[in-house]
C-alpha positions as CSV (number, residue, x, y, z in Angstrom):
1,M,-103.1,45.4,-47.9
2,S,-105.1,43.9,-51.1
3,D,-108.4,42.4,-50.0
4,T,-106.8,39.5,-51.9
5,V,-104.0,39.3,-50.2
6,R,-102.6,37.6,-46.9
7,S,-98.8,37.5,-45.9
8,G,-97.9,36.8,-42.5
9,V,-95.1,33.4,-41.4
10,G,-96.0,29.7,-41.5
11,V,-96.2,28.2,-37.7
12,H,-94.3,25.2,-38.5
13,G,-91.5,26.8,-40.8
14,G,-91.4,30.4,-39.8
15,R,-91.0,31.2,-42.9
16,S,-92.8,34.4,-44.1
17,A,-95.0,34.0,-47.3
18,T,-97.7,36.1,-49.4
19,V,-100.7,34.3,-50.8
20,R,-103.1,36.3,-53.5
21,L,-106.1,34.5,-54.3
22,H,-107.9,35.4,-57.4
23,R,-110.9,34.5,-59.6
24,A,-110.4,31.9,-62.4
25,D,-111.8,29.0,-64.5
26,G,-111.5,25.7,-63.3
27,P,-110.8,23.2,-60.3
28,V,-109.7,25.2,-56.6
29,R,-105.7,25.0,-57.3
30,F,-102.2,26.1,-55.2
31,R,-99.9,28.0,-57.6
32,V,-96.3,27.5,-56.7
33,G,-94.1,29.1,-59.1
34,R,-94.7,27.3,-61.9
35,T,-96.1,24.6,-60.5
36,E,-100.1,23.7,-60.2
37,L,-101.0,22.1,-57.3
38,R,-104.9,20.9,-57.0
39,A,-106.7,20.9,-54.0
40,D,-107.2,17.0,-54.4
41,W,-106.4,14.1,-51.8
42,R,-103.9,12.3,-54.4
43,R,-101.6,15.5,-53.8
44,V,-100.9,15.3,-50.3
45,V,-97.7,14.0,-49.6
46,S,-97.7,14.5,-45.6
47,T,-99.6,15.0,-42.8
48,R,-97.2,15.5,-39.9
49,G,-98.1,18.1,-38.0
50,A,-100.0,19.8,-40.7
51,T,-102.2,19.0,-44.4
52,V,-99.4,19.2,-47.0
53,L,-99.5,18.6,-50.8
54,G,-97.1,18.3,-53.7
55,D,-95.8,17.4,-56.9
56,D,-93.0,18.2,-59.0
57,G,-90.9,18.8,-56.0
58,V,-92.9,21.3,-54.9
59,R,-94.1,21.4,-51.0
60,L,-96.4,23.4,-49.7
61,A,-97.7,22.6,-46.3
62,T,-100.9,24.1,-44.0
63,V,-103.3,24.4,-46.9
64,E,-106.5,23.2,-43.8
65,H,-107.3,26.2,-42.7
66,L,-108.0,27.4,-46.6
67,L,-109.4,24.6,-47.6
68,A,-111.7,24.9,-44.3
69,A,-112.5,28.3,-45.6
70,L,-113.8,27.1,-49.0
71,H,-115.2,24.1,-47.4
72,V,-117.7,26.3,-45.5
73,R,-118.3,28.5,-48.4
74,S,-118.8,25.4,-50.5
75,V,-116.7,26.7,-52.7
76,F,-115.1,24.2,-54.7
77,G,-114.2,25.6,-58.1
78,G,-113.1,29.6,-60.0
79,L,-110.3,30.1,-57.9
80,V,-106.4,30.1,-58.1
81,I,-104.0,30.4,-54.8
82,E,-101.0,31.8,-55.7
83,V,-98.0,31.4,-52.9
84,D,-95.0,33.2,-52.2
85,G,-93.7,30.6,-50.2
86,D,-93.9,26.8,-49.0
87,E,-96.3,27.3,-46.6
88,L,-99.4,28.9,-46.3
89,P,-99.6,31.7,-43.6
90,I,-101.1,30.9,-40.2
91,L,-102.4,34.3,-39.9
92,D,-104.1,34.5,-36.4
93,G,-104.7,30.7,-36.0
94,S,-107.9,30.6,-37.4
95,A,-109.8,30.6,-41.0
96,A,-111.5,33.7,-40.4
97,P,-109.0,36.2,-42.1
98,W,-109.1,33.5,-44.9
99,D,-113.3,33.1,-44.9
100,E,-113.0,37.3,-45.4
101,V,-111.1,36.9,-49.1
102,V,-113.1,34.0,-49.9
103,T,-116.3,35.7,-49.4
104,T,-115.3,38.9,-51.1
105,L,-114.1,37.2,-54.4
106,G,-118.0,35.4,-54.5
107,P,-120.0,34.1,-56.4
108,Y,-118.4,30.7,-57.0
109,P,-120.2,27.9,-59.4
110,P,-122.3,25.2,-57.8
111,A,-120.9,23.5,-55.6
112,P,-120.0,19.5,-57.1
113,T,-122.9,16.3,-56.3
114,P,-121.5,15.2,-52.3
115,V,-119.9,12.0,-51.8
116,A,-122.1,9.5,-50.1
117,G,-120.7,6.7,-48.4
118,D,-120.2,4.1,-45.5
119,A,-116.1,4.1,-45.0
120,Q,-114.2,4.5,-40.9
121,A,-109.9,5.1,-39.7
122,T,-109.1,3.6,-36.8
123,S,-105.8,3.8,-35.0
124,D,-105.7,2.7,-31.2
125,D,-108.7,4.6,-29.3
126,R,-109.1,6.9,-32.5
127,W,-111.5,7.2,-35.2
128,A,-112.9,8.9,-38.1
129,R,-115.9,7.3,-39.4
130,L,-118.5,8.4,-41.8
131,T,-122.0,7.0,-42.4
132,S,-125.4,7.8,-44.0
133,G,-127.8,9.8,-42.3
134,D,-128.0,14.2,-43.1
135,R,-124.9,16.0,-43.3
136,W,-123.6,16.3,-39.7
137,L,-120.5,16.8,-38.2
138,H,-119.7,15.7,-34.5
139,V,-116.0,16.4,-32.7
140,T,-114.7,14.8,-29.7
141,V,-111.1,15.6,-28.5
142,A,-109.2,14.6,-25.1
143,Y,-106.2,16.2,-23.5
144,D,-103.9,15.5,-20.5
145,H,-104.3,18.8,-19.8
146,P,-107.4,20.0,-16.9
147,A,-108.1,23.1,-18.8
148,V,-108.7,21.3,-22.7
149,A,-109.8,17.5,-20.8
150,R,-112.4,16.4,-22.7
151,M,-114.6,18.5,-25.2
152,S,-117.5,17.4,-28.0
153,W,-118.9,19.4,-30.6
154,S,-121.5,19.1,-33.3
155,G,-123.2,20.4,-35.2
156,G,-125.0,20.7,-39.4
157,P,-123.5,22.9,-43.0
158,E,-125.9,26.1,-41.2
159,R,-122.9,26.0,-38.1
160,W,-120.1,25.4,-39.7
161,P,-119.3,29.8,-40.4
162,D,-119.2,29.0,-36.4
163,L,-116.1,27.4,-36.2
164,L,-114.4,29.6,-38.9
165,A,-112.7,31.8,-35.9
166,A,-111.3,29.2,-33.8
167,R,-107.8,29.3,-33.3
168,T,-104.6,26.6,-33.7
169,F,-103.4,25.5,-30.1
170,G,-100.4,23.8,-28.6
171,F,-99.4,22.9,-25.0
172,A,-96.2,25.0,-23.3
173,R,-95.1,21.7,-22.3
174,D,-94.7,20.2,-25.8
175,A,-92.8,23.1,-27.4
176,E,-89.2,21.8,-27.1
177,R,-90.1,18.4,-28.9
178,L,-92.0,20.0,-31.4
179,H,-89.0,22.4,-31.9
180,A,-86.5,19.5,-32.0
181,A,-88.6,17.8,-34.8
182,G,-89.1,20.7,-37.3
183,L,-92.5,21.9,-35.8
184,A,-94.4,24.8,-34.7
185,R,-91.2,27.4,-35.4
186,G,-93.3,30.0,-35.9
187,S,-95.8,29.0,-33.6
188,S,-96.4,32.1,-30.9
189,E,-99.1,33.7,-28.7
190,R,-100.1,36.0,-31.0
191,N,-100.8,33.0,-33.7
192,A,-102.1,30.5,-31.7
193,I,-103.8,30.0,-28.1
194,V,-100.6,28.3,-25.9
195,Y,-101.7,26.0,-23.1
196,H,-99.6,26.6,-19.7
197,D,-99.9,24.7,-16.6
198,D,-102.2,27.5,-14.8
199,G,-104.4,27.8,-18.5
200,P,-104.4,29.5,-21.5
201,L,-102.8,32.5,-23.1
202,P,-103.8,34.6,-25.5
203,S,-107.7,34.0,-23.1
204,L,-110.3,32.3,-25.4
205,R,-112.5,33.2,-28.2
206,C,-115.1,30.8,-26.5
207,P,-114.9,28.2,-24.4
208,D,-115.0,25.2,-26.5
209,E,-112.6,27.0,-29.0
210,P,-110.3,23.9,-28.7
211,V,-112.6,21.6,-30.4
212,R,-113.8,23.4,-32.4
213,H,-110.4,24.1,-34.0
214,K,-109.9,20.3,-34.7
215,A,-113.7,20.2,-35.8
216,L,-112.0,23.1,-38.5
217,D,-109.4,20.9,-39.2
218,A,-111.8,18.5,-40.5
219,L,-113.4,20.5,-42.9
220,G,-110.0,21.2,-44.2
221,D,-109.3,18.1,-44.2
222,L,-112.0,16.6,-46.0
223,Y,-112.2,19.3,-48.7
224,L,-109.9,17.3,-50.3
225,L,-112.4,15.0,-51.2
226,G,-113.1,17.5,-54.2
227,A,-116.8,17.4,-53.2
228,P,-118.8,17.7,-50.5
229,F,-119.2,14.6,-48.1
230,A,-122.9,13.3,-48.2
231,G,-123.8,12.2,-44.6
232,R,-122.5,11.9,-40.3
233,L,-118.8,12.5,-39.5
234,V,-117.8,11.2,-36.4
235,L,-114.1,11.6,-35.1
236,H,-113.2,10.8,-32.0
237,R,-109.5,12.5,-31.0
238,A,-108.8,12.1,-34.7
239,G,-106.1,14.5,-37.2
240,H,-105.0,15.1,-39.6
241,D,-103.9,11.3,-40.4
242,L,-107.0,10.1,-39.9
243,H,-109.4,12.3,-41.9
244,H,-106.8,11.9,-44.7
245,A,-107.1,8.1,-44.6
246,L,-111.1,8.3,-44.3
247,V,-111.4,10.7,-47.6
248,R,-108.9,7.7,-49.2
249,R,-111.1,5.1,-48.2
250,L,-113.8,7.5,-49.6
251,A,-112.5,8.2,-52.5
252,S,-111.8,3.8,-53.3
253,L,-115.5,3.8,-53.1
254,G,-115.8,5.1,-56.2
255,D,-113.1,3.2,-57.4
256,A,-110.1,6.0,-57.9
257,T,-106.6,5.2,-57.2
258,A,-103.5,7.3,-55.2
259,P,-100.6,7.6,-57.9
260,P,-97.2,6.4,-56.7
261,H,-95.8,9.9,-55.7
262,A,-98.6,11.1,-54.1
263,R,-98.7,8.1,-51.4
264,S,-99.0,10.5,-48.3
265,D,-96.9,9.2,-44.9
266,A,-100.6,8.2,-43.0
267,T,-102.2,6.7,-45.2
268,T,-102.9,3.7,-43.3
269,A,-105.1,3.1,-40.0
270,D,-102.9,2.1,-37.8
271,A,-100.7,5.9,-38.5
272,K,-99.1,7.2,-35.6
273,R,-100.6,10.3,-33.6
274,E,-99.7,13.5,-35.1
275,P,-97.5,15.6,-33.0
276,E,-99.8,18.6,-31.7
277,A,-99.5,21.9,-32.9
């Protein structure tokens, strides 16, 4: 396999896909057939279980792990991502395999000016909030499982590479419900941490791997601002829905507006909590 090619199954659809990354002038964009999808918040069409981009009848799911690798490495231009399929492969469940490709293709153009502003998105006891200050990410998760319970992770950009190897996770008790909803059909213990009643399989790479993965997801979703964020990002039990709602609010501070076709299914503060997968 080429150093710039990754293949595998999608975690939700379970279908095979091949991804080729190569350098090209202009913004970071995905190419699916003849359609190009900018890595941009205006192209988000769903946040149900994953971040999904779409335009012109084309949808591309589970882009957040690759985008997280780009965010960690401050890559905001000079890259085209060709995808043969409708969902990026989950690979080992982390962003580390994507990071290997991204770093192979560098160096890249300088990152744009960071986006600053105070904004928040909330839903019941969940929230995503950006306030002024040094660049910082703080994430808290809470689950009704003794092996996870409540976990937190904090760090600035110099620590974000530590998140790349954290894998996606879910709970065995939710498998039937997720499959019925058309989610997690490609998930297995080869590409995700599965929490059973007696603990996780496979073994964790680090004790706080679940919250690290949630922090990774957040960096992938915030990448869709099109520039680094400036300030302190605090997330409490947040998911793709609240990440995207926050991005839209930050973008609105600059009088940015989304075209009608790009309205997400989770852009309001009272969005329902996304399924875990």
